[in-house]
N, C-alpha and C positions, 0 to 999 in steps of 0.2 A: 231402243234408239230408234228413229228413223230418219228419213230424208223428207222434206217438204220442199216441194218446188213450186214456188208461187207464182201467179200469173205468167207463165212462159208459154202457154198456149196463146197466141195472143196475135190481130190482125195486123196491129202496128198504124191504124187508122185515126188515131185520135188526139187531140192536140198535144203539143210538144213530142210528137211520136217519133219526129226527126233527129231530136237529140236523145231520147232513150233507145232509137237503132242503133246510134253510134257507139253507146255503152252496153247493149246487148251481144252485139258484135263480138265484142270483148269477153265478154261471159258465157258465151254458149257454150265454146270450145269447154270450159272449165266446167261448168255444171253439167256437159254430156259425159265426161269424166268422173264427176263425183256420181250419178245415176248409175254409170257404170260398176263405179266402186262397191256402192251399196247392193245393187245385186247381185253382184259377186259373194258379197258379205252375208245374204239372205237377210238384209235390212230392209223394212217397210220402205217402200217409195210409194208418196201420197204427192199426189198433185192438186194443189188447190188453186181455183182459177176462177175470173170473172165469166159471167155468164156471155159474153159478148153481146149482150141484148136481145139474144135469143129466147130467153126465160123457159127454157127447158132443162130437164134435170140430166139429160142426157150425153155424156161425156164425148161419145162418139160424135157426134156433129158438131160440138164445138171444137174438137180435133178437127176434122173433115174441113169444118169452114176456115179455121186458120191455115189449113194446107192449101188454099185456094188462095190464099190471100198476096199482096206483093211480096212478105217477106217468110214466104214458106221456106226458104232455107234456114231461116233463125229458128222453127218450130222443128222439122224433122229429124233434127238431130238428138232432139230431146224430147221426142213424144212418147207417150206411155206406152208400154207393152201390156200382153194380157193378163202379168202378175199386179202391175200397176195400180195404186188405190187412186180416186178422184172422189173431190169435194169439192162440188159448184159452191162461189159464192157470190153476192151481190154488192158488198162494200168491201172495204180497205182490209178489215181483220181476218183471218183464216178463220178465227172463231164466231163471228158476229152470224148470229142467225145460222150456222150451219150445224152440222153434228160432229165435226170435228173433235171437240173434246170427250163427246161419247166415243168416237171411233178409238181414237188414241188410248182409252180407259179400256177399251175391249180388248187391245194387244197389246195391253201393261207397258205402254212407252209413258216414260217420265221425261226423257230428254229428247232432243231434236236439232237437228240441221236445218236451219231457215236458208234455202238459195232463190234467188229469182229477183221479179222487180215488181215495186219500185223499189229501193234503199228506203228515200227519204219517206214513201209512203206505205204501203201495203206491207212491207218486210218490218219496218219500224211498228206501226202497229199490231201487227202480229206479235211481233216479238214481246211486246208489253202486257198483251194479250195472255201470250203465255206465261211470262212472269206473274202474273197474280192469279194464274192457277196453278202456281207451282211447277211448273216445268221447267228443266234445265235447257237452255239455250245456245247453241254454238250457231255463229255467223261466218262463212268464208266471206272475208272481205273482197276475196278476187271471182265470187260466185254471185254476187249480186251487182244488178244494175240502175243505173242513178239516170234521174232527166238533169239534174243539178248536182254537179258536185261537191259544191262545197257545202248542200246541205246533206248529201251523202255522208262527207266526213262529220258531218254535227248530228247524224244520225247515228252513226255505226259507236260514237264517243258516247251518244244518250243510253245505247243500248247496253254498252258495256258498263259504264258508272250507275246509269238508274235501275237497270232492270237484270245486272249479272251476268250479261251474257257472256262468253267468250267469242273475244271477235280473234279470229285465226286465217291462216292462208288455208287454201282446199287442202294443199298436201299433207297438212297437219291435222287433219280430219279423220280419227282413226274407229273406223265403223264395226273394230271388232271388241273397244271396251267404252264404259261409260263416261262421260264427259269429267267426272267428278269423284 
């Protein structure tokens, strides 16, 4: 199992950022707790993050840039540690033209917990791509942030119905066993 943290290293300086910040404030403590539990269980924590327009593969610069932004308080509690893995992405899915599939194969990971943002965009598309690659997916509904709550509800339902994802509360994630 792996915990995948999607797009939480963020400047929040894009269109719809104000709506996302409201939701992110709610989920950051939950994501932080998931990260701590995964680390304590020796479960790999993989950050899959947009490049912030920097077009560099160095995750340190992405993190440093986000920590200088107006919402550094949303980044600080969930920032990667020295053991975290980091995949830079340019589009919505964590798999699209990234080494994510190969990384997970190398780690013998078959199931993953997806958390982060945006539920109705990057989380949804990543869950679909994980499904078509035969990964088992868990999405803690209280550890994903959205811009549009009604689309978040629809996205979670689609992940559950169409992609076989388990939609749970973060407290139900058991990092000591496989989800199925």
